[in-house]
VOBA-1610 file (N, C-alpha, C; in pm, whole numbers, padded with zeros to 5 digits, always signed):
BEGIN
Met-02011-01792-00809Met-01938-01699-00723Met-01788-01712-00752Ser-01719-01600-00760Ser-01577-01601-00792Ser-01495-01658-00676Thr-01375-01705-00710Thr-01286-01760-00609Thr-01249-01656-00504Val-01227-01532-00549Val-01193-01424-00456Val-01307-01398-00359Arg-01429-01395-00412Arg-01545-01371-00328Arg-01565-01485-00227Arg-01548-01609-00274Arg-01560-01724-00184Arg-01456-01716-00073Gly-01331-01680-00108Gly-01227-01670-00008Gly-01255-01562+00094Arg-01311-01452+00047Arg-01343-01341+00136Arg-01454-01380+00235Ile-01557-01445+00185Ile-01667-01488+00271Ile-01616-01590+00373Arg-01535-01684+00326Arg-01481-01786+00416Arg-01401-01722+00528His-01319-01622+00493His-01236-01556+00593His-01321-01481+00695Phe-01424-01410+00648Phe-01512-01337+00740Phe-01580-01433+00837Ile-01630-01546+00786Ile-01699-01641+00872Ile-01603-01704+00972Leu-01482-01736+00926Leu-01382-01794+01016Leu-01349-01698+01130Cys-01325-01572+01097Cys-01291-01473+01200Cys-01406-01457+01299Asp-01530-01452+01249Asp-01644-01436+01337Asp-01660-01556+01429Asn-01641-01676+01375Asn-01652-01796+01457Asn-01543-01803+01563Leu-01423-01762+01528Leu-01314-01765+01624Leu-01345-01679+01745Met-01394-01558+01722Met-01422-01468+01832Met-01547-01508+01909Ser-01646-01562+01840Ser-01769-01602+01907Ser-01748-01726+01992Ala-01650-01809+01953Ala-01627-01935+02024Ala-01524-01922+02134Ser-01466-01803+02153Ser-01360-01786+02251Ser-01413-01812+02393His-01339-01894+02468His-01370-01919+02607His-01243-01962+02677Asp-01244-01954+02808Asp-01124-01979+02887Asp-01112-02127+02922Val-01011-02192+02867Val-00972-02327+02909Val-00821-02326+02919Gly-00769-02404+03010Gly-00624-02403+03024Gly-00576-02500+03129Phe-00445-02509+03141Phe-00382-02593+03241Phe-00289-02506+03323His-00255-02552+03441His-00178-02470+03534His-00056-02547+03584Leu+00056-02477+03595Leu+00177-02532+03656Leu+00204-02458+03786His+00283-02520+03873His+00316-02458+04000His+00428-02355+03986Arg+00495-02353+03871Arg+00605-02260+03848Arg+00577-02178+03722Pro+00638-02061+03709Pro+00619-01980+03588Pro+00667-02052+03463Ile+00596-02034+03353Ile+00632-02095+03224Ile+00736-02008+03155Ser+00845-02069+03111Ser+00950-01995+03042Ser+00940-02010+02890Ser+00885-02121+02840Ser+00870-02142+02696Ser+00779-02261+02673Phe+00722-02267+02554Phe+00637-02382+02521Phe+00628-02396+02369Ser+00588-02514+02325Ser+00572-02542+02183Ser+00452-02633+02165Val+00369-02603+02064Val+00249-02681+02036Val+00275-02773+01918Asn+00239-02901+01933Asn+00260-03000+01828Asn+00126-03063+01793Val+00081-03039+01669Val-00045-03097+01624Val-00022-03219+01536Glu+00104-03253+01507Glu+00135-03362+01415Glu+00109-03499+01476Thr+00116-03510+01610Thr+00111-03640+01674Thr-00027-03677+01723Gly-00126-03592+01702Gly-00261-03620+01749Gly-00328-03729+01669Arg-00414-03806+01736Arg-00488-03912+01668Arg-00618-03861+01609His-00663-03745+01659His-00788-03686+01612His-00764-03539+01582Asp-00859-03478+01509Asp-00844-03338+01471Asp-00842-03245+01592Asp-00913-03284+01701Asp-00920-03198+01819Asp-00818-03236+01925Glu-00715-03312+01887Glu-00613-03355+01983Glu-00477-03299+01944Phe-00404-03247+02040Phe-00270-03200+02015Phe-00190-03204+02144Phe-00060-03177+02133Phe+00031-03187+02245Phe+00103-03055+02266Val+00123-03021+02392Val+00196-02900+02428Val+00316-02941+02512Ser+00435-02897+02472Ser+00556-02919+02551Ser+00588-02788+02621Val+00595-02793+02754Val+00609-02672+02835Val+00734-02683+02921Arg+00810-02575+02927Arg+00924-02565+03017Arg+00897-02459+03122Asp+00934-02489+03248Asp+00918-02388+03352Asp+01053-02324+03385Thr+01051-02226+03473Thr+01171-02149+03503Thr+01275-02228+03582Glu+01237-02345+03635Glu+01333-02428+03707Glu+01390-02539+03620Gly+01354-02540+03491Gly+01415-02633+03398Gly+01342-02763+03377Trp+01219-02776+03425Trp+01144-02899+03406Trp+01066-02894+03274Leu+01066-03007+03205Leu+00985-03023+03085Leu+00855-03094+03123His+00744-03033+03086His+00612-03091+03110His+00547-03119+02974Ser+00481-03231+02963Ser+00404-03260+02843Ser+00256-03258+02879Val+00177-03197+02792Val+00034-03185+02814Val-00037-03236+02691Glu-00115-03342+02706Glu-00196-03395+02597Glu-00335-03336+02611Ile-00382-03272+02506Ile-00510-03202+02510Ile-00603-03263+02406Glu-00719-03307+02452Glu-00822-03358+02362Glu-00953-03292+02401Ser-01008-03211+02309Ser-01123-03126+02341Ser-01087-03038+02459Ser-01155-03050+02572Ser-01123-02970+02691Ser-01060-03055+02801Asn-01014-03175+02767Asn-00953-03264+02865Asn-00801-03252+02859Phe-00737-03245+02976Phe-00594-03224+02984Phe-00529-03341+03058Asn-00426-03397+02998Asn-00346-03501+03063Asn-00203-03449+03074Gln-00164-03411+03194Gln-00037-03341+03215Gln+00059-03428+03294Arg+00190-03427+03254Arg+00290-03501+03329Arg+00426-03433+03316Arg+00510-03456+03414Arg+00646-03402+03414Arg+00739-03505+03350Glu+00827-03457+03260Glu+00908-03549+03181Glu+01056-03550+03219Leu+01116-03432+03230Leu+01262-03425+03241Leu+01302-03293+03303Gly+01413-03293+03379Gly+01464-03171+03438Gly+01607-03144+03397Leu+01636-03016+03360Leu+01771-02977+03320Leu+01842-02895+03428Leu+01773-02866+03537Leu+01830-02795+03651Leu+01873-02652+03618Ser+01827-02598+03509Ser+01849-02458+03474Ser+01734-02414+03384Glu+01708-02284+03384Glu+01594-02234+03308Glu+01606-02270+03161Val+01499-02324+03105Val+01495-02356+02962Val+01422-02243+02891Ser+01492-02177+02803Ser+01440-02055+02742Ser+01380-02077+02604Ala+01397-02195+02544Ala+01345-02218+02409Ala+01305-02363+02392Val+01186-02384+02337Val+01137-02517+02302Val+01080-02507+02162Cys+01113-02603+02075Cys+01059-02604+01939Cys+01046-02749+01893His+00971-02769+01786His+00951-02905+01736His+00939-02903+01584Trp+00966-03019+01527Trp+00937-03045+01386Trp+00878-03185+01380Lys+00750-03192+01343Lys+00676-03317+01344Lys+00690-03381+01482Thr+00751-03499+01494Thr+00759-03566+01624Thr+00886-03534+01701Arg+00977-03459+01642Arg+01103-03427+01711Arg+01088-03301+01795Leu+01141-03307+01916Leu+01134-03195+02009Leu+01275-03156+02052Val+01302-03024+02055Val+01431-02971+02099Val+01407-02864+02204Ala+01483-02870+02313Ala+01477-02768+02417Ala+01618-02720+02446Ala+01631-02589+02469Ala+01763-02528+02495Ala+01759-02455+02628Ser+01869-02465+02704Ser+01876-02401+02835Ser+01940-02263+02824Phe+01905-02178+02921Phe+01963-02045+02930Phe+02093-02052+03009Gly+02177-01949+02994Gly+02303-01944+03068Gly+02416-02011+02994Thr+02522-02042+03068Thr+02640-02105+03010Thr+02687-02219+03100Pro+02722-02334+03041Pro+02711-02364+02898Pro+02568-02395+02858Cys+02538-02378+02731Cys+02404-02409+02680Cys+02392-02560+02662Lys+02283-02615+02710Lys+02254-02757+02692Lys+02132-02773+02602Leu+02143-02867+02509Leu+02032-02901+02421Leu+01980-03038+02457Val+01848-03052+02462Val+01784-03181+02483Val+01702-03212+02358Val+01723-03333+02302Val+01654-03374+02180Val+01579-03503+02209Gly+01452-03508+02172Gly+01371-03628+02191Gly+01265-03638+02084His+01187-03745+02090His+01079-03767+01994His+00949-03793+02067Ile+00840-03740+02012Ile+00707-03763+02067Ile+00632-03856+01975Arg+00574-03961+02034Arg+00489-04052+01959Arg+00359-04069+02035Arg+00264-03989+02001Arg+00130-03996+02059Arg+00135-03993+02211Asp+00115-04106+02280Asp+00095-04104+02424Asp+00224-04096+02504Glu+00340-04106+02441Glu+00462-04108+02519Glu+00580-04060+02436Tyr+00688-04025+02506Tyr+00811-03988+02438Tyr+00883-04116+02399Glu+00927-04123+02278Glu+00985-04245+02225Glu+01136-04247+02245Gly+01184-04350+02309Gly+01328-04367+02325Gly+01386-04273+02429Ala+01520-04271+02435Ala+01589-04191+02537Ala+01607-04047+02491Trp+01617-03958+02588Trp+01651-03820+02558Trp+01800-03810+02527Gln+01833-03725+02434Gln+01972-03702+02398Gln+02014-03564+02448Leu+02119-03560+02529Leu+02169-03434+02585Leu+02294-03393+02509Leu+02291-03272+02450Leu+02402-03222+02370Leu+02460-03097+02435His+02591-03090+02444His+02659-02973+02500His+02719-02891+02386Leu+02694-02762+02387Leu+02745-02673+02284Leu+02873-02605+02331Pro+02952-02550+02239Pro+03075-02478+02278Pro+03045-02364+02374Glu+03143-02327+02457Glu+03123-02228+02562Glu+03087-02090+02508Tyr+03127-02059+02384Tyr+03096-01926+02331Tyr+02949-01914+02289Ile+02874-02024+02295Ile+02729-02020+02268Ile+02658-02025+02402Tyr+02600-01913+02443Tyr+02536-01906+02573Tyr+02417-01809+02567Asp+02338-01809+02673Asp+02219-01724+02683Asp+02130-01738+02559Val+02095-01862+02528Val+02005-01888+02415Val+01863-01847+02454Arg+01802-01761+02374Arg+01669-01710+02405Arg+01561-01762+02312Thr+01599-01813+02197Thr+01498-01859+02101Thr+01559-01965+02011Ala+01474-02046+01951Ala+01520-02155+01863Ala+01412-02187+01762His+01454-02239+01647His+01358-02282+01545His+01414-02405+01476Leu+01332-02510+01470Leu+01373-02638+01411Leu+01302-02658+01278Phe+01380-02693+01176Phe+01324-02725+01044Phe+01386-02856+01000Arg+01304-02961+00997Arg+01354-03097+00973Arg+01462-03129+01076Asn+01584-03158+01031Asn+01692-03188+01127Asn+01788-03071+01143Arg+01747-02952+01098Arg+01831-02833+01104Arg+01779-02739+01213Leu+01870-02692+01297Leu+01832-02609+01411Leu+01904-02476+01405Val+01831-02368+01430Val+01892-02236+01440Val+01859-02180+01578Leu+01959-02121+01643Leu+01947-02068+01778Leu+01974-01918+01778Gly+01905-01847+01866Gly+01935-01707+01891Gly+02005-01696+02025Ala+02133-01660+02024Ala+02214-01659+02145Ala+02272-01520+02168Ala+02350-01508+02275Ala+02415-01381+02304Ala+02517-01350+02196Lys+02505-01232+02134Lys+02600-01177+02037Lys+02608-01253+01906Arg+02518-01351+01883Arg+02530-01428+01758Arg+02405-01512+01734Gly+02385-01544+01607Gly+02294-01650+01569Gly+02377-01775+01543Val+02319-01891+01566Val+02392-02016+01554Val+02310-02114+01472Leu+02374-02174+01374Leu+02310-02275+01289Leu+02375-02411+01314Ile+02294-02512+01342Ile+02340-02651+01347Ile+02280-02719+01226Pro+02358-02744+01120Pro+02302-02791+00993Pro+02234-02927+01000Asp+02284-03017+01086Asp+02228-03153+01090Asp+02242-03210+01230Leu+02131-03212+01305Leu+02134-03267+01440Leu+02163-03416+01442Asp+02129-03485+01334Asp+02152-03630+01329Asp+02299-03664+01308Ala+02373-03574+01245Ala+02512-03603+01212Ala+02607-03561+01324Ser+02592-03438+01373Ser+02684-03387+01475Ser+02628-03256+01529Val+02698-03199+01627Val+02661-03067+01678Val+02754-02960+01621His+02800-02982+01498His+02881-02881+01429His+02800-02753+01417Thr+02858-02640+01459Thr+02787-02513+01460Thr+02846-02415+01360Val+02759-02328+01307Val+02799-02222+01214Val+02747-02090+01270Asn+02836-01993+01284Asn+02796-01862+01335Asn+02730-01780+01225Leu+02623-01710+01260Leu+02553-01621+01170Leu+02575-01478+01217Ser+02627-01394+01131Ser+02668-01259+01169Ser+02550-01174+01213Thr+02568-01105+01328Thr+02468-01009+01375Thr+02535-00883+01430Glu+02657-00857+01392Glu+02731-00739+01439Glu+02739-00737+01592Ser+02761-00858+01652Ser+02781-00873+01797Ser+02661-00830+01879Ser+02542-00837+01822Ser+02421-00806+01896Ser+02347-00935+01931Asp+02285-00938+02049Asp+02210-01056+02090Asp+02097-01084+01991Val+02077-01212+01962Val+01970-01253+01871Val+01848-01294+01954Leu+01737-01227+01931Leu+01615-01250+02008Leu+01506-01319+01927Ala+01522-01328+01794Ala+01419-01389+01709Ala+01485-01464+01595Val+01435-01584+01565Val+01487-01663+01453Val+01371-01732+01382His+01391-01758+01254His+01295-01835+01175His+01370-01892+01056Gln+01326-02008+01007Gln+01390-02067+00890Gln+01287-02143+00807Asp+01320-02157+00678Asp+01240-02240+00590Asp+01334-02326+00507Glu+01296-02360+00386Glu+01371-02459+00309Glu+01519-02424+00293His+01551-02302+00252His+01690-02265+00227His+01734-02137+00299Leu+01642-02070+00366Leu+01673-01939+00421Leu+01657-01937+00573Val+01746-01863+00639Val+01740-01843+00783Val+01726-01693+00808Tyr+01629-01656+00892Tyr+01605-01516+00928Tyr+01641-01498+01076Ile+01712-01389+01106Ile+01744-01360+01245Ile+01717-01213+01274Gly+01661-01188+01393Gly+01634-01052+01439Gly+01713-01025+01566Ala+01774-00907+01576Ala+01869-00879+01683Ala+01818-00771+01778Arg+01886-00764+01892Arg+01852-00664+01993Arg+01871-00523+01939Asn+01969-00503+01848Asn+01994-00369+01795Asn+01892-00328+01688Gly+01794-00413+01660Gly+01689-00379+01566Gly+01712-00425+01423Ser+01826-00485+01395Ser+01855-00530+01259Ser+01790-00666+01233Ile+01757-00689+01106Ile+01702-00817+01061Ile+01785-00862+00942Gly+01833-00984+00948Gly+01914-01037+00839Gly+01861-01169+00788Arg+01900-01203+00667Arg+01859-01329+00605Arg+01982-01397+00546Cys+01996-01526+00573Cys+02112-01601+00523Cys+02064-01716+00437Asp+02122-01728+00318Asp+02096-01842+00230Asp+02196-01952+00267Ile+02149-02061+00325Ile+02240-02164+00374Ile+02306-02243+00260Arg+02259-02224+00139Arg+02326-02287+00024Arg+02455-02214-00011Ile+02469-02092+00042Ile+02591-02013+00016Ile+02646-01971+00152Met+02719-02059+00215Met+02768-02032+00350Met+02892-01942+00345Ser+02868-01818+00307Ser+02974-01718+00303Ser+02908-01581+00316Cys+02988-01477+00313Cys+02931-01342+00324Cys+02837-01312+00208Lys+02856-01381+00094Lys+02768-01358-00021Lys+02627-01408+00004Gly+02612-01503+00097Gly+02480-01557+00127Gly+02405-01476+00230Trp+02469-01373+00289Trp+02407-01294+00393Trp+02351-01163+00335Arg+02229-01127+00378Arg+02167-01005+00329Arg+02093-00936+00443Ser+02117-00809+00458Ser+02047-00730+00559Ser+01912-00687+00503Leu+01804-00719+00575Leu+01670-00684+00529Leu+01627-00549+00584Leu+01636-00533+00716Leu+01602-00406+00779Leu+01718-00366+00869Pro+01785-00254+00841Pro+01898-00213+00923Pro+01853-00160+01058Glu+01946-00156+01154Glu+01913-00107+01287Glu+01871+00040+01285Gln+01911+00114+01183Gln+01876+00256+01176Gln+01727+00279+01149Ser+01653+00171+01120Ser+01510+00188+01093Ser+01433+00231+01216Gly+01492+00217+01335Gly+01435+00274+01456Gly+01319+00199+01517His+01297+00073+01479His+01181+00001+01534His+01213-00073+01664Gly+01335-00067+01712Gly+01369-00130+01839Gly+01404-00277+01824Ser+01434-00341+01936Ser+01475-00482+01935Ser+01368-00569+01870Val+01414-00663+01787Val+01322-00754+01717Val+01297-00876+01804Leu+01170-00903+01834Leu+01135-01010+01928Leu+01077-01134+01862His+01021-01119+01742His+00956-01234+01678His+00963-01217+01527Leu+00989-01329+01457Leu+00990-01332+01311Leu+00911-01454+01264Asp+00837-01437+01157Asp+00765-01549+01096Asp+00742-01515+00950Val+00738-01617+00866Val+00709-01597+00724Val+00565-01640+00698Val+00486-01549+00641Val+00345-01572+00616Val+00322-01581+00466Arg+00257-01688+00423Arg+00225-01711+00281Arg+00348-01703+00191Glu+00464-01737+00242Glu+00590-01751+00169Glu+00653-01619+00126Trp+00579-01507+00127Trp+00638-01383+00076Trp+00621-01264+00170Gln+00563-01288+00288Gln+00548-01179+00385Gln+00627-01213+00512Leu+00700-01115+00561Leu+00776-01132+00685Leu+00703-01061+00798Leu+00660-01138+00898Leu+00594-01083+01016Leu+00699-01047+01120Val+00694-00923+01168Val+00796-00871+01261Val+00727-00812+01383Ser+00774-00851+01502Ser+00729-00790+01626Ser+00850-00730+01696Thr+00832-00612+01755Thr+00944-00543+01820Thr+00908-00507+01963Val+01012-00469+02038Val+00995-00435+02179Val+00916-00306+02197Lys+00903-00227+02094Lys+00826-00103+02102Lys+00677-00124+02078Gly+00637-00249+02058Gly+00496-00278+02036Gly+00456-00282+01890Asp+00553-00263+01799Asp+00522-00271+01656Asp+00492-00416+01617Leu+00391-00434+01535Leu+00355-00565+01482Leu+00317-00542+01336Lys+00406-00584+01243Lys+00391-00547+01102Lys+00432-00663+01012Thr+00389-00656+00887Thr+00438-00747+00784Thr+00508-00666+00674Tyr+00613-00727+00616Tyr+00690-00666+00507Tyr+00693-00761+00388Asp+00705-00704+00269Asp+00708-00781+00146Asp+00850-00830+00121Leu+00872-00962+00127Leu+01006-01019+00107Leu+01051-01011-00039Arg+00960-00983-00129Arg+00998-00972-00270Arg+01064-00838-00299Phe+01041-00739-00213Phe+01098-00606-00232Phe+01160-00561-00100Val+01268-00628-00060Val+01323-00606+00073Val+01385-00468+00090Arg+01419-00401-00018Arg+01477-00268-00004Arg+01373-00164+00037Asn+01247-00199+00018Asn+01139-00108+00057Asn+01099-00140+00202Ala+01131-00048+00293Ala+01105-00072+00435Ala+00964-00036+00477Thr+00877-00004+00380Thr+00739+00029+00411Thr+00660-00098+00440Pro+00595-00107+00556Pro+00522-00230+00588Pro+00399-00248+00502Leu+00365-00374+00476Leu+00241-00404+00405Leu+00120-00382+00494Leu+00127-00437+00615Leu+00018-00424+00711Leu+00074-00386+00847Gln-00002-00308+00923Gln+00031-00277+01061Gln-00085-00322+01148Phe-00054-00402+01249Phe-00156-00456+01337Phe-00160-00369+01463Leu-00256-00279+01465Leu-00262-00178+01570Leu-00329-00234+01695Gly-00282-00186+01810Gly-00341-00226+01937Gly-00256-00319+02019His-00150-00374+01960His-00062-00462+02037His+00012-00379+02142Val+00018-00430+02266Val+00074-00355+02378Val+00206-00418+02422Asn+00314-00340+02408Asn+00445-00382+02460Asn+00536-00261+02463Ser+00618-00254+02568Ser+00715-00146+02576Ser+00851-00193+02627Phe+00856-00313+02688Phe+00986-00361+02735Phe+00994-00513+02749Thr+00882-00586+02741Thr+00883-00730+02765Thr+00939-00805+02645Leu+01039-00891+02670Leu+01105-00962+02561Leu+01030-01087+02517Lys+00954-01149+02608Lys+00887-01273+02573Lys+00736-01256+02585Leu+00672-01243+02471Leu+00527-01239+02462Leu+00485-01335+02351Gly+00386-01416+02377Gly+00346-01517+02279Gly+00284-01455+02155Ile+00330-01500+02039Ile+00275-01457+01910Ile+00259-01581+01824Ala+00143-01595+01758Ala+00117-01715+01679Ala+00032-01681+01558Val+00051-01759+01452Val-00028-01750+01330Val-00096-01885+01309Asp-00224-01883+01273Asp-00293-02010+01253Asp-00236-02083+01132Pro-00250-02216+01124Pro-00186-02292+01015Pro-00224-02248+00875Ala-00343-02192+00858Ala-00386-02147+00725Ala-00342-02005+00694His-00269-01940+00785His-00222-01802+00767His-00338-01706+00741Glu-00442-01722+00822Glu-00559-01634+00813Glu-00562-01532+00926Val-00517-01573+01046Val-00535-01491+01166Val-00405-01487+01245Leu-00375-01369+01300Leu-00260-01347+01386Leu-00308-01327+01530Phe-00243-01397+01624Phe-00273-01382+01766Phe-00148-01330+01837Ala-00167-01238+01933Ala-00052-01185+02006Ala-00094-01154+02150Ala-00009-01196+02244Ala-00029-01164+02385Ala+00038-01031+02414Gly-00032-00944+02483Gly+00021-00811+02513Gly+00077-00802+02654Gln+00154-00698+02675Gln+00211-00672+02807Gln+00103-00645+02911Asp-00015-00607+02865Asp-00128-00581+02955Asp-00206-00706+02990Gln-00151-00825+02954Gln-00210-00955+02984Gln-00341-00979+02908His-00352-00920+02791His-00464-00946+02702His-00413-01010+02573Ile-00488-01104+02521Ile-00457-01167+02392Ile-00548-01105+02286Arg-00487-01056+02179Arg-00562-00993+02072Arg-00542-01070+01942Ala-00633-01050+01848Ala-00626-01120+01719Ala-00656-01021+01607Trp-00590-01044+01493Trp-00608-00959+01375Trp-00620-01047+01251Ser-00688-00994+01152Ser-00695-01060+01022Ser-00563-01039+00949Leu-00506-01146+00895Leu-00385-01134+00814Leu-00417-01092+00671His-00545-01077+00638His-00583-01028+00506His-00575-00875+00498Asp-00623-00807+00603Asp-00629-00662+00597Asp-00577-00592+00723Gly-00533-00670+00823Gly-00479-00611+00944Gly-00582-00563+01043Ala-00710-00585+01015Ala-00816-00538+01105Ala-00823-00626+01229Pro-00846-00567+01346Pro-00860-00648+01468Pro-00989-00729+01464Leu-00984-00848+01525Leu-01103-00932+01530Leu-01186-00897+01652Asp-01316-00892+01632Asp-01409-00877+01743Asp-01539-00944+01701Pro-01622-00984+01799Pro-01743-01061+01765Pro-01837-00990+01670Gly-01832-00859+01662Gly-01925-00787+01575Gly-01866-00745+01443Arg-01752-00802+01406Arg-01683-00752+01287Arg-01769-00768+01160Ile-01830-00883+01143Ile-01912-00903+01023Ile-02033-00811+01025Ser-02091-00795+01141Ser-02209-00707+01150Ser-02174-00564+01115Asn-02050-00523+01145Asn-02011-00386+01118Asn-01985-00361+00970Ser-01945-00463+00896Ser-01907-00442+00757Ser-02006-00501+00658His-02060-00616+00689His-02158-00682+00603His-02259-00753+00693Ser-02378-00763+00647Ser-02477-00840+00721Ser-02439-00987+00716Arg-02435-01052+00832Arg-02402-01195+00835Arg-02502-01274+00753Arg-02629-01235+00763Arg-02730-01308+00686Arg-02707-01294+00536Gln-02670-01175+00492Gln-02643-01155+00350Gln-02526-01240+00304Leu-02423-01248+00387Leu-02308-01330+00351Leu-02347-01477+00341Leu-02424-01524+00438Leu-02463-01665+00436Leu-02557-01695+00321Asp-02642-01601+00283Asp-02731-01622+00169Asp-02652-01638+00040Gln-02537-01570+00032Gln-02454-01580-00088Gln-02363-01701-00086Ala-02344-01759+00034Ala-02249-01867+00048Ala-02308-01998-00001Thr-02219-02092-00033Thr-02260-02226-00074Thr-02300-02305+00049Pro-02366-02422+00031Pro-02404-02503+00148Pro-02288-02539+00239Ser-02170-02562+00182Ser-02055-02598+00265Ser-02013-02483+00355Phe-02025-02358+00305Phe-01993-02243+00388Phe-02098-02224+00498Arg-02225-02251+00464Arg-02328-02237+00567Arg-02309-02342+00676Ala-02265-02462+00638Ala-02235-02563+00738Ala-02116-02522+00825Leu-02016-02461+00760Leu-01900-02410+00834Leu-01942-02310+00940Ser-02033-02219+00906Ser-02076-02118+01000Ser-02153-02179+01115Arg-02239-02277+01085Arg-02318-02338+01190Arg-02233-02419+01287Ser-02130-02487+01233Ser-02048-02574+01317Ser-01936-02501+01387Gly-01901-02381+01336Gly-01788-02308+01394Gly-01654-02367+01354Gly-01653-02451+01250Gly-01531-02518+01209Gly-01464-02450+01093Val-01368-02519+01034Val-01292-02468+00921Val-01288-02575+00815Ile-01311-02538+00689Ile-01302-02635+00581Ile-01178-02606+00498
//
């Protein structure tokens, strides 16, 4: 069997298992959740992970999840709404809304937070932080009228402004050398941090494209840019041909018309996209072809039995266990 065929079968089985295994499990807080971040790096087992949750009153809650068991505790309070939480491996960063912006930096080590929390105060012109993304020790923030880069949290809180034409930044993402920011005016820009000048800045999608405020950015498989907007658009673009504004895939059915914070996630293998809608429904799509996931997807396109007959023993075990190899 060819590699392409094996990958296709694996993807179909994974999508079918995801939808067939869906069930309601969760934890509850007494206050509305303003932001959260999932950390799978600190788990001792494959089915164990940690969730860092901030509520609207500024409390940080940690939730240890193993299978369907939840161990929840309150960790720290900032006395103001925390609008962004992000992590890199064991490091956790939380940012407060309003002015002045406060940053809290800590480390997670399995059952407890290691060492003291570090509270950092940013300059007064950095306020109303709505989103953040941490890559190693480098932090990028989406704030009012600007994007903000902190090149090294370990060295200092030296900040670098990222141009957005004075529009609020609602979405940020970064990788090894590039920072992506999406603004309220609908523009998307990319900055090469190796060239900290106007030469390192490039506009990917101008505000004239008409897709509305950009709410979420993510890079999929290193060459696709996932974009979510306030108008309900959910699309991917080819980063290799940024002048072409034609999307590669459009994920139809996502519901949004004005909500700025809706959860969007991509699985670690970049196979499936999940998005929470304004109608309080969570939907999923294949990142291979943009098709929505539903329990009968394989039955509609290929016989499940035929697929399994063609699959190797490891794929048949994958289907029976509902797991991923």
